[in-house]
VEXDREN-2710 file (C-alpha; in Angstrom, 1 decimal):
% VEXDREN-2710
k/r/px/py/pz
1/CYS/59.7/-9.3/-46.2
2/HIS/58.9/-5.6/-46.1
3/HIS/55.1/-6.4/-45.9
4/CYS/55.5/-8.7/-42.8
5/LYS/57.8/-6.1/-41.0
6/SER/55.1/-3.3/-41.7
7/ARG/52.4/-5.5/-40.0
8/SER/54.6/-6.5/-37.1
9/ALA/55.5/-2.8/-36.5
10/SER/51.8/-1.5/-36.7
11/ALA/50.6/-4.5/-34.4
12/PRO/51.2/-2.9/-31.1
13/THR/49.3/0.2/-32.1
14/ASP/46.1/-1.9/-32.9
15/THR/45.9/-3.8/-29.7
16/SER/43.3/-1.6/-28.3
17/LYS/41.1/-2.4/-31.2
18/ILE/40.9/-6.2/-30.5
19/HIS/37.5/-7.7/-31.1
20/TYR/37.1/-10.2/-28.3
21/GLU/33.8/-11.4/-29.8
22/LYS/35.7/-13.4/-32.4
23/PHE/36.8/-15.9/-29.7
24/TRP/34.6/-18.9/-29.4
25/LEU/34.3/-18.9/-25.7
26/TYR/33.1/-15.3/-25.6
27/ARG/30.9/-15.7/-28.5
28/HIS/29.4/-19.0/-26.9
29/CYS/28.8/-17.4/-23.4
30/SER/27.5/-14.1/-24.6
31/SER/25.0/-15.9/-27.0
32/VAL/23.7/-18.1/-24.0
33/GLN/23.3/-15.1/-21.8
34/GLN/21.5/-13.3/-24.7
35/ARG/19.2/-16.1/-25.3
36/ASP/18.4/-16.4/-21.6
37/ARG/17.8/-12.7/-21.6
38/GLN/15.4/-12.7/-24.5
39/ALA/13.5/-15.8/-23.0
40/GLN/12.8/-13.8/-19.9
41/LYS/11.6/-10.9/-21.8
42/ALA/9.5/-13.2/-24.1
43/GLY/8.0/-14.9/-20.9
44/GLN/7.4/-11.5/-19.2
45/LEU/5.7/-10.1/-22.4
46/PHE/3.5/-13.1/-22.9
47/SER/2.3/-13.2/-19.1
48/GLY/1.8/-9.5/-19.3
49/LEU/-0.4/-9.9/-22.3
50/LEU/-2.3/-12.7/-20.7
51/ALA/-3.1/-10.4/-17.5
52/MET/-3.9/-7.3/-19.8
53/ASN/-6.6/-9.5/-21.7
54/VAL/-8.0/-10.8/-18.3
55/VAL/-8.3/-7.1/-16.9
56/PHE/-9.8/-5.8/-20.1
57/LEU/-12.4/-8.6/-20.2
58/GLY/-13.2/-8.3/-16.5
59/SER/-13.4/-4.4/-17.1
60/ALA/-15.8/-4.9/-19.9
61/PHE/-18.0/-6.9/-17.6
62/ILE/-18.0/-4.4/-14.9
63/SER/-18.4/-1.4/-17.2
64/SER/-21.4/-3.1/-18.8
65/MET/-22.9/-3.8/-15.3
66/ILE/-22.5/-0.3/-14.6
67/PHE/-24.2/1.2/-17.8
68/ASN/-26.6/-1.7/-18.7
69/LYS/-27.8/-3.6/-15.4
70/VAL/-30.3/-5.7/-17.6
71/ALA/-27.9/-7.4/-19.9
72/ILE/-25.1/-7.9/-17.4
73/THR/-26.0/-8.0/-13.7
74/LEU/-23.7/-8.2/-10.7
75/ALA/-24.2/-11.9/-10.5
76/ASP/-22.8/-12.4/-13.9
77/VAL/-19.5/-10.5/-12.6
78/TRP/-19.4/-12.4/-9.7
79/ILE/-19.4/-15.7/-11.8
80/LEU/-16.4/-14.4/-13.8
81/LEU/-14.6/-13.3/-10.8
82/SER/-15.3/-16.8/-9.0
83/ILE/-14.0/-18.7/-12.2
84/LEU/-10.8/-16.6/-12.1
85/LYS/-10.4/-17.2/-8.3
86/VAL/-10.7/-20.9/-8.9
87/LEU/-8.0/-20.9/-11.4
88/CYS/-5.7/-18.9/-9.2
89/LEU/-6.5/-21.2/-6.6
90/PHE/-5.5/-24.3/-8.7
91/TRP/-2.1/-22.5/-9.6
92/ILE/-1.2/-21.4/-6.1
93/ILE/-1.7/-25.1/-4.6
94/TYR/0.1/-26.3/-7.6
95/TYR/3.0/-24.0/-6.8
96/LEU/3.1/-24.9/-3.1
97/LEU/3.0/-28.6/-3.6
98/GLY/4.7/-29.0/-7.0
99/THR/7.0/-26.0/-8.1
100/SER/8.6/-24.9/-5.1
101/ARG/9.3/-28.4/-4.0
102/GLN/11.3/-29.4/-7.1
103/PRO/15.2/-29.5/-6.7
104/HIS/16.9/-26.3/-7.3
105/ALA/13.5/-24.5/-7.5
106/VAL/14.4/-21.7/-5.0
107/LEU/18.2/-21.2/-5.0
108/TYR/17.9/-17.4/-4.2
109/ARG/15.6/-15.3/-1.9
110/ASP/15.2/-11.4/-2.4
111/SER/16.0/-10.0/1.1
112/HIS/14.4/-6.7/0.0
113/ALA/11.0/-8.3/-1.0
114/GLY/8.2/-9.3/1.5
115/ALA/9.0/-6.9/4.2
116/ILE/7.6/-7.8/7.4
117/TRP/5.3/-4.8/7.6
118/ILE/3.9/-5.5/4.1
119/ARG/3.3/-9.3/5.1
120/GLY/1.9/-8.3/8.2
121/SER/-0.5/-5.8/6.2
122/VAL/-1.6/-8.9/4.2
123/LEU/-2.5/-11.0/7.2
124/LEU/-4.3/-7.8/8.8
125/PHE/-6.3/-6.8/5.7
126/GLY/-6.9/-10.3/4.6
127/SER/-8.3/-11.3/8.0
128/CYS/-10.7/-8.2/7.8
129/SER/-11.7/-9.3/4.3
130/ILE/-12.5/-12.8/5.6
131/LEU/-14.7/-11.1/8.3
132/LEU/-16.3/-9.0/5.7
133/ASN/-17.1/-12.1/3.7
134/VAL/-18.6/-13.8/6.6
135/PHE/-20.7/-10.7/7.4
136/GLN/-21.8/-10.7/3.5
137/ILE/-22.7/-14.3/3.9
138/GLY/-24.8/-13.8/6.9
139/TYR/-26.5/-10.9/5.4
140/SER/-27.4/-12.6/2.4
141/THR/-28.7/-15.6/4.4
142/ILE/-31.2/-13.4/6.1
143/LEU/-32.3/-11.7/3.0
144/VAL/-32.3/-14.9/1.0
145/HIS/-35.9/-14.3/-0.2
146/CYS/-34.7/-11.4/-2.4
147/LYS/-31.1/-12.1/-3.1
148/SER/-29.6/-14.8/-5.4
149/ARG/-27.5/-17.8/-4.4
150/VAL/-24.6/-16.3/-6.0
151/GLU/-24.3/-13.7/-3.4
152/ILE/-23.7/-16.6/-0.7
153/VAL/-21.5/-18.7/-3.0
154/PHE/-19.2/-15.8/-4.2
155/PRO/-18.0/-14.7/-0.6
156/ILE/-17.4/-18.4/0.4
157/ILE/-14.9/-18.9/-2.5
158/GLY/-13.5/-15.4/-1.6
159/ILE/-12.7/-16.7/1.9
160/LEU/-10.8/-19.8/0.4
161/PHE/-9.0/-17.5/-2.1
162/ILE/-8.0/-14.9/0.6
163/CYS/-6.8/-17.7/3.0
164/THR/-4.7/-19.5/0.4
165/GLN/-3.3/-16.3/-1.1
166/ALA/-2.1/-14.9/2.3
167/TYR/-0.6/-18.2/3.1
168/PHE/1.3/-18.3/-0.2
169/LEU/2.4/-14.8/0.1
170/TRP/3.5/-15.0/3.8
171/HIS/5.9/-18.0/2.9
172/HIS/7.0/-17.4/-0.7
173/SER/6.9/-13.7/-1.2
174/LYS/11.0/-13.7/-1.4
175/ASP/11.2/-16.5/-3.8
176/CYS/13.3/-16.2/-6.8
177/ILE/12.0/-19.1/-8.8
178/GLN/14.4/-21.2/-11.0
179/VAL/12.1/-23.6/-12.7
180/GLN/9.0/-23.5/-14.7
181/HIS/9.5/-19.7/-15.5
182/ASN/6.6/-19.1/-18.2
183/PHE/4.0/-21.1/-16.2
184/THR/4.9/-19.3/-12.8
185/ARG/4.9/-15.9/-14.5
186/CYS/1.4/-16.5/-16.2
187/GLY/0.2/-17.8/-12.8
188/LEU/1.3/-14.7/-11.0
189/MET/-0.1/-12.3/-13.7
190/LEU/-3.4/-14.2/-13.5
191/THR/-3.6/-13.6/-9.8
192/ILE/-2.6/-10.1/-10.1
193/ALA/-5.2/-9.3/-12.8
194/THR/-7.8/-11.1/-10.3
195/ASN/-6.9/-8.8/-7.5
196/LEU/-7.2/-5.6/-9.8
197/LEU/-10.6/-6.8/-11.0
198/LEU/-11.6/-7.4/-7.4
199/TRP/-10.4/-3.9/-6.5
200/LEU/-11.9/-2.2/-9.5
201/LEU/-15.5/-4.0/-8.6
202/ALA/-15.0/-2.8/-5.0
203/VAL/-14.5/0.8/-6.0
204/THR/-17.3/0.8/-8.7
205/ASN/-19.9/-1.1/-7.1
206/ASP/-22.7/1.2/-5.4
207/THR/-25.4/-1.6/-4.5
208/LEU/-24.2/-1.0/-0.7
209/HIS/-24.9/2.7/-0.9
210/MET/-28.2/1.9/-2.7
211/GLU/-29.4/-0.3/-0.2
212/ILE/-28.6/2.2/2.6
213/GLU/-30.4/4.9/0.6
214/SER/-33.4/2.5/0.3
215/GLN/-33.5/1.8/4.0
216/LEU/-33.4/5.6/4.8
217/ARG/-36.4/6.0/2.5
218/GLU/-38.0/3.2/4.2
219/VAL/-37.6/4.9/7.7
220/GLU/-38.9/8.2/6.3
221/ARG/-42.0/6.2/4.7
222/ARG/-42.6/4.9/8.1
223/PHE/-42.5/8.2/9.8
224/ALA/-44.9/9.4/7.3
225/GLY/-47.3/6.8/8.0
226/SER/-47.1/4.8/4.9
227/ASN/-47.6/1.1/4.9
228/GLU/-45.6/0.6/1.7
229/THR/-42.6/-1.3/2.3
230/THR/-39.5/-2.2/-0.1
231/LEU/-38.8/-5.9/-1.0
232/CYS/-35.2/-6.1/0.2
233/THR/-34.6/-4.3/3.2
234/CYS/-33.1/-5.6/6.6
235/PRO/-35.8/-6.6/8.8
236/ASN/-36.0/-5.4/12.3
237/MET/-33.5/-7.8/13.6
238/THR/-30.3/-7.0/15.7
239/ILE/-28.2/-9.6/14.0
240/CYS/-29.2/-8.2/10.6
241/LYS/-28.2/-4.6/11.7
242/VAL/-24.8/-6.1/12.9
243/PHE/-24.0/-7.9/9.7
244/GLN/-24.7/-4.7/7.7
245/LYS/-22.8/-2.4/9.9
246/GLY/-19.8/-4.9/10.0
247/TYR/-19.9/-5.2/6.3
248/ILE/-19.8/-1.3/5.9
249/LEU/-17.1/-0.8/8.3
250/LEU/-14.8/-3.6/6.9
251/TYR/-15.5/-2.7/3.3
252/PRO/-12.4/-0.5/2.7
253/PHE/-10.0/-3.1/3.9
254/ASN/-10.9/-5.5/1.0
255/THR/-9.8/-2.6/-1.4
256/GLU/-6.5/-2.3/0.7
257/TYR/-6.0/-6.0/0.6
258/CYS/-6.2/-6.3/-3.2
259/LEU/-3.6/-3.5/-3.9
260/VAL/-1.1/-4.9/-1.2
261/CYS/-1.4/-8.3/-2.7
262/CYS/-1.0/-6.9/-6.2
263/SER/2.3/-5.3/-5.2
264/VAL/3.9/-8.3/-3.4
265/LEU/2.9/-10.6/-6.6
266/TYR/4.5/-8.1/-8.9
267/VAL/7.7/-8.3/-7.1
268/MET/7.6/-12.1/-7.2
269/TRP/6.9/-11.8/-11.0
270/LYS/9.9/-9.7/-11.5
271/ASN/12.0/-12.2/-9.4
272/VAL/11.2/-15.1/-11.5
273/GLY/14.4/-16.3/-12.9
274/ARG/16.5/-13.6/-11.1
275/ARG/20.0/-14.7/-9.9
276/ILE/21.2/-12.8/-6.9
277/SER/25.1/-12.2/-6.5
278/HIS/26.7/-12.5/-3.2
279/HIS/27.6/-8.7/-3.2
280/GLN/23.6/-7.8/-3.6
281/ILE/23.0/-9.9/-0.4
282/PRO/23.2/-7.5/2.8
283/HIS/25.4/-9.1/5.6
284/THR/23.3/-7.2/8.3
285/LYS/19.7/-6.4/8.2
286/PRO/19.1/-3.2/10.1
287/LYS/16.6/-3.4/12.9
288/PHE/14.0/-1.2/14.1
289/LYS/15.0/0.5/17.4
290/LEU/13.3/3.3/19.2
291/GLN/16.5/4.6/20.8
292/GLY/17.6/8.0/19.5
293/VAL/14.3/9.8/18.9
294/VAL/12.5/12.2/21.2
295/PHE/10.7/14.8/19.7
296/GLY/9.2/12.8/16.7
297/PRO/7.4/10.5/18.8
298/LEU/6.0/13.3/21.2
299/LEU/4.7/15.5/18.3
300/GLY/3.5/12.4/16.3
301/THR/1.6/11.0/19.4
302/SER/0.1/14.5/19.8
303/ALA/-1.0/14.6/16.3
304/VAL/-2.6/11.1/16.7
305/ILE/-4.6/11.9/19.9
306/ILE/-5.8/15.2/18.4
307/GLY/-6.7/13.6/15.2
308/ALA/-8.7/10.6/17.2
309/CYS/-10.7/13.3/18.9
310/VAL/-11.5/15.1/15.8
311/PHE/-12.4/11.9/14.0
312/MET/-14.7/10.8/16.8
313/MET/-16.4/14.2/16.8
314/TYR/-16.8/14.0/13.1
315/GLN/-18.3/10.6/13.1
316/ILE/-20.8/11.6/15.8
317/GLN/-22.1/14.7/14.1
318/ALA/-21.4/14.3/10.4
319/THR/-23.4/11.1/10.2
320/SER/-26.5/12.6/11.6
321/LEU/-29.6/13.4/9.5
322/VAL/-28.4/17.1/9.3
323/PRO/-24.7/17.4/9.6
324/SER/-23.2/20.3/11.5
325/ARG/-21.3/22.9/9.5
326/GLN/-19.0/23.3/12.7
327/VAL/-17.8/19.8/12.6
328/PHE/-16.5/20.4/9.0
329/VAL/-14.7/23.4/9.9
330/ILE/-12.9/21.6/12.7
331/TYR/-12.0/18.7/10.5
332/TYR/-10.5/21.2/7.7
333/SER/-8.7/23.2/10.5
334/TYR/-7.1/20.0/11.9
335/TYR/-5.8/19.0/8.4
336/ILE/-4.6/22.7/7.7
337/VAL/-2.6/22.7/10.9
338/LEU/-1.0/19.3/10.4
339/LEU/-0.4/19.3/6.6
340/PRO/2.1/22.4/6.8
341/LEU/4.0/20.8/9.6
342/MET/4.4/17.3/7.6
343/SER/5.4/19.3/4.2
344/VAL/8.1/21.3/6.4
345/GLY/9.6/18.2/7.9
346/ALA/9.7/16.5/4.6
347/VAL/11.5/19.4/3.0
348/ILE/14.1/19.5/6.0
349/GLY/14.7/15.7/5.6
350/THR/15.4/16.3/1.9
351/ILE/17.9/18.9/2.5
352/ILE/19.7/16.8/5.1
353/HIS/19.8/14.0/2.5
354/ALA/21.4/16.4/0.1
355/LEU/23.9/17.4/2.7
356/GLU/25.0/13.9/3.4
357/LYS/27.7/12.4/1.6
358/LYS/26.2/9.0/1.2
359/GLU/26.5/7.2/-2.3
360/LEU/23.3/6.3/-4.2
361/ASP/22.2/2.6/-4.0
362/THR/22.3/1.9/-7.9
363/LEU/22.0/-2.0/-7.5
364/LYS/19.0/-3.6/-9.0
365/ASN/16.1/-3.7/-6.8
366/PRO/12.6/-4.5/-7.9
367/THR/11.1/-3.9/-4.5
368/ARG/12.3/-0.4/-4.3
369/SER/11.4/0.3/-7.9
370/LEU/8.0/-1.0/-7.0
371/ASP/7.7/1.4/-3.9
372/VAL/8.8/4.5/-6.0
373/VAL/6.0/3.6/-8.6
374/LEU/3.2/2.8/-6.2
375/LEU/4.2/6.1/-4.0
376/MET/4.0/8.1/-7.2
377/GLY/0.8/6.3/-8.6
378/ALA/-1.1/6.3/-5.3
379/ALA/-0.5/9.9/-4.7
380/LEU/-2.4/10.7/-7.9
381/GLY/-5.7/9.7/-6.0
382/GLN/-5.4/12.7/-3.4
383/ILE/-3.8/14.9/-5.9
384/GLY/-6.5/14.4/-8.5
385/MET/-9.4/14.9/-6.1
386/SER/-7.7/17.9/-4.8
387/TYR/-7.5/19.5/-8.2
388/PHE/-11.1/18.7/-9.0
389/SER/-12.1/20.4/-5.5
390/ILE/-10.1/23.4/-6.3
391/VAL/-11.6/24.0/-9.6
392/ALA/-15.2/23.5/-8.2
393/LEU/-14.6/25.6/-5.2
394/VAL/-12.9/28.6/-7.1
395/ALA/-15.8/28.6/-9.5
396/THR/-18.6/28.6/-6.7
397/ASP/-17.7/30.9/-3.8
398/PRO/-14.1/30.9/-2.5
399/ARG/-14.8/33.7/0.1
400/ASP/-17.1/31.5/2.2
401/LEU/-15.5/30.2/5.2
402/LEU/-15.9/26.6/4.6
403/ASN/-15.2/26.9/1.0
404/SER/-12.1/28.6/1.8
405/LEU/-10.9/26.1/4.3
406/ALA/-11.7/23.3/1.9
407/LEU/-9.7/25.2/-1.0
408/SER/-6.7/25.7/1.5
409/TYR/-7.0/21.9/2.5
410/SER/-6.6/20.8/-1.1
411/VAL/-3.8/23.0/-1.9
412/LEU/-1.7/22.0/1.1
413/LEU/-2.6/18.2/0.4
414/ILE/-1.1/18.4/-2.9
415/PHE/2.0/20.1/-1.7
416/GLN/2.4/17.6/1.3
417/ASN/2.0/14.6/-1.1
418/ILE/4.9/16.1/-3.3
419/THR/7.4/16.9/-0.7
420/GLN/6.6/13.6/1.2
421/ASN/7.4/11.5/-2.0
422/VAL/10.6/13.4/-2.7
423/PHE/11.7/12.7/1.0
424/VAL/10.8/9.1/1.0
425/ILE/12.0/8.2/-2.7
426/ASP/15.4/10.1/-1.9
427/GLY/15.7/8.1/1.4
428/LEU/15.0/4.7/-0.2
429/HIS/17.8/5.4/-2.7
430/ARG/20.5/6.2/-0.2
431/GLN/22.9/3.3/1.0
432/ARG/22.4/1.8/4.4
433/THR/24.5/3.5/7.1
434/PRO/27.0/0.9/8.5
435/PRO/27.0/0.3/12.2
436/GLY/29.5/2.7/13.6
437/LYS/31.1/3.5/16.8
438/GLU/28.1/4.8/18.6
439/GLU/26.2/1.6/17.8
440/ASP/28.9/-0.5/19.5
441/THR/28.8/2.0/22.4
442/LYS/25.1/1.7/22.7
443/GLU/25.1/-2.2/22.7
444/GLU/27.9/-2.1/25.3
445/GLN/25.8/0.1/27.6
446/ASN/22.7/-1.9/27.0
447/CYS/24.3/-5.0/27.9
448/GLU/26.0/-3.4/31.0
449/ALA/22.8/-2.2/32.3
450/TYR/21.2/-5.7/31.7
451/SER/24.1/-7.4/33.6
452/GLN/23.8/-4.9/36.6
453/ARG/20.1/-5.6/37.4
454/ARG/19.2/-6.4/40.9
455/VAL/16.5/-8.3/42.5
456/SER/16.4/-5.9/45.4
457/VAL/13.5/-3.4/45.4
458/LEU/15.6/-0.5/46.8
459/GLU/17.7/-0.4/43.5
460/LEU/14.8/-0.2/41.2
461/GLY/14.9/3.4/41.2
462/GLN/18.7/3.4/40.4
463/GLU/18.1/1.0/37.6
464/ILE/15.5/3.3/35.9
465/ARG/18.0/6.4/36.3
466/LYS/20.7/4.2/34.7
467/ALA/18.3/3.3/31.8
468/SER/17.5/6.9/31.4
469/LEU/21.1/8.0/31.3
470/SER/21.9/5.4/28.8
471/TYR/19.0/6.6/26.5
472/ILE/20.1/10.2/26.8
473/HIS/23.7/9.2/26.2
474/THR/22.7/7.3/23.0
475/TYR/21.0/10.2/22.0
476/SER/23.5/12.5/22.4
477/HIS/26.1/10.4/20.4
478/LEU/24.0/10.1/17.2
479/SER/25.1/12.6/14.7
480/TRP/22.8/15.6/14.2
481/LYS/21.9/14.6/10.7
482/ARG/20.9/11.0/11.8
483/ARG/19.0/12.3/14.7
484/VAL/16.9/14.8/12.7
485/LEU/16.1/12.3/9.9
486/ARG/15.0/9.7/12.6
487/GLU/12.9/12.6/14.3
488/ILE/11.4/13.5/11.1
489/SER/10.7/10.0/9.8
490/PHE/9.1/8.9/13.1
491/PHE/6.8/12.1/13.2
492/LEU/5.7/11.4/9.7
493/VAL/4.9/7.6/10.3
494/LEU/2.6/8.6/13.1
495/CYS/1.0/11.4/11.1
496/ASN/0.3/9.1/8.2
497/ILE/-1.1/6.5/10.4
498/ILE/-3.8/8.8/11.6
499/LEU/-4.4/10.0/8.2
500/TRP/-4.8/6.6/7.1
501/ILE/-7.2/5.8/10.0
502/MET/-9.7/8.7/9.5
503/PRO/-10.6/8.1/5.9
504/THR/-10.5/4.3/6.2
505/PHE/-13.2/4.3/9.0
506/GLY/-15.5/6.6/7.1
507/ALA/-14.5/10.2/7.4
508/HIS/-15.2/11.5/4.0
509/PRO/-15.9/15.3/4.2
510/ILE/-14.9/15.7/0.5
511/PHE/-18.1/13.8/-0.3
512/GLU/-20.3/14.6/2.8
513/ASN/-20.0/18.3/2.7
514/GLY/-21.9/18.5/-0.7
515/MET/-20.1/21.3/-2.3
516/GLU/-18.1/19.3/-5.0
517/ARG/-21.2/17.0/-5.3
518/SER/-23.5/19.8/-6.3
519/PHE/-21.0/21.4/-8.7
520/TYR/-20.1/17.9/-10.7
521/GLY/-23.3/16.1/-10.0
522/TYR/-23.8/12.9/-7.7
523/SER/-22.7/10.4/-10.3
524/THR/-19.7/12.0/-11.5
525/TRP/-18.4/12.8/-8.1
526/PHE/-19.3/9.6/-6.9
527/VAL/-17.0/8.0/-9.5
528/ILE/-14.2/10.6/-8.8
529/VAL/-14.3/9.8/-5.1
530/ASN/-14.5/6.0/-5.5
531/PHE/-11.4/6.1/-7.6
532/GLY/-9.5/8.7/-5.5
533/LEU/-10.3/7.7/-1.9
534/PRO/-9.0/4.1/-2.0
535/LEU/-5.8/5.3/-3.7
536/GLY/-5.4/7.9/-1.0
537/VAL/-5.9/5.3/1.6
538/PHE/-3.4/3.1/0.0
539/TYR/-0.9/6.0/-0.4
540/ARG/-0.9/6.6/3.5
541/MET/-0.5/3.1/4.4
542/HIS/2.4/2.5/1.8
543/SER/4.1/5.9/3.0
544/VAL/4.2/4.3/6.4
545/GLY/6.3/1.3/5.2
546/GLY/8.6/3.7/3.0
547/LEU/9.1/6.0/6.1
548/LEU/10.0/3.2/8.3
549/GLU/12.7/2.0/5.7
550/VAL/13.9/5.6/5.8
551/TYR/14.1/5.5/9.7
552/VAL/15.7/2.2/9.9
553/THR/18.6/2.9/7.3
554/ALA/19.0/6.6/8.6
END
C-alpha cells in the first residue's frame, strides 16, 4: 500500500535515530550497572556521614576541653579516643583475618596506590610515634603521683593501634576489595576519623608547652631563693629529662603519621569495589635511577649542607634564654636566597612541560586525585601563616631589618608554594615516557661494563674511567627537556627535604621572634601556628613524593 511504501522509503533516513535502550539486553545491562553505581554512591555517602559525625563528636570534646577544662578534661578526650582506637583495632583484625581472605575478595590491586615512599613514611613516622608513646609512658610513670592512670593506659593502646595500622597499610594499601563493600567503607572511614581526631588533638593540646613553662618558672624561683615548688614538675633525674626531651623531639612525627595514614586510607576507601581494566595496568613500572643528573644533586646537596649549618646555629642560639637577633637574620636570609631559586626552577619546569608534546593522562586515578588535593590543601597552612605575618609586619614597622626580612620571607614563601604546586600537578598529569632508544643504549653499556670487570687491581682505574664515560654518555644522550626536568625535580626534592627537617625538629622563627605574637596575642597566634606548621611540614614531605614521581616519569 501507499502507506507501507512511504514508511519503507523513510526508514533509511531514521536509522541514526534508533533508540537502543528499547532492546531488552541493553536495558538489563544498563540497569545492573546503574544499580551498582547507585549502591556504590550510597555506601560512600553512608560511610562519609559516619565519619563526619565521629569527627564532629570528637571536635566537640576537644573544643570543650580547650574552652572549659573543668567540665571536659584531657582524660575524657583520651577515653573517647581510646574507645575509637579499640573499635578500629577490631575492624582491622577482622579485615586481616576475615574479609581479605574470602574467595574473590581482592581481584584487583591499584598499582598507583601505596607507593613505596609513602609506605616507608608510614613505617618511619609510625616507629617514631611508638617511641613517643614509650617516652610518654615513662614520663607519666615517674610523675604518677600527680598524673592520672589514663595517661599511662592511653599510650599503651596507642602503641597497639599504631603497630596494627602500620601492618595493615603496608600489606593492603593497594587492595580493591570486592566483598563486604559497605562494612569495609565504614571501617575505613572510622579509622580515618580517628586519625583526624588524633591529629586535631596533637595540634591543639598545649599541655606540653604549659609543663615546660612551669618548669622554667620553677628554675626562676630556685634562682630567686624561693622554697616553693610546683606539684607536677620533672624531678632532678636524668631519665626523666631524657623522657621529656624525647617526647618534645618526637612530637611532630605523630602529627605527620596521622596525616599520612589518612591519605592512604582515603585511597583504599575510593578503591572499594573498584574494577580495574587491563589497559589501566601499567606494563612496566618506572624505576628510580640517579643516572642522567649532575647539577641538580650538586645544588641540592649544597642547599642541604648550608641549611643544616643554619639549623644547628639556630638551635644553639634561639633556644637560649635571650635569643640573638643575628640568628633570625641568618635564618631568614637563607630562606630568601633558597626560595627564589626553587621558584625559578619550578617555573622553568612548568614551561618545559608546556613545550613537551606529551598527552595528558585522563584515566581514573584516585591516588593522583588525592595527591593534588593534599598538595593544594597542605599548602594553605604556609600560605595562611604568611598572609597573617604580612598583615602584622606591614602594620607594625616594615622598615626594620628583621621585619623586612620576615616580610620578604613570607611573600617569597607564598610564591614558591604556588609555583611548585603548578609544576608538580602538571607533571603528575603527564603520561609516562616510554623507554626509548637511549634507555636500551644505557642498559647495554651497563651490562658491558659489568661483564668487563677484572679481579686485577691494576685495571681498577680503567674500570672507574669506563664507568665515568658511561655515565657521561648516558647524560649526553638524554633529550635536553628530560634532562632539565630531572635536574629541576632532583634539586627541588633535596630542597624540600631540608625545608622539612628544619621546622620538624624545632626551628620555628615565625613563633619565636615574637613579632606576630605581640601583634595578635599569644593565644591567637598559638592556634594559627599550631594549625599552619603541621600542614606546612606535611606539605614539604608530600611534595618530595610528588617530585620523585615527576623525576621518575620524566
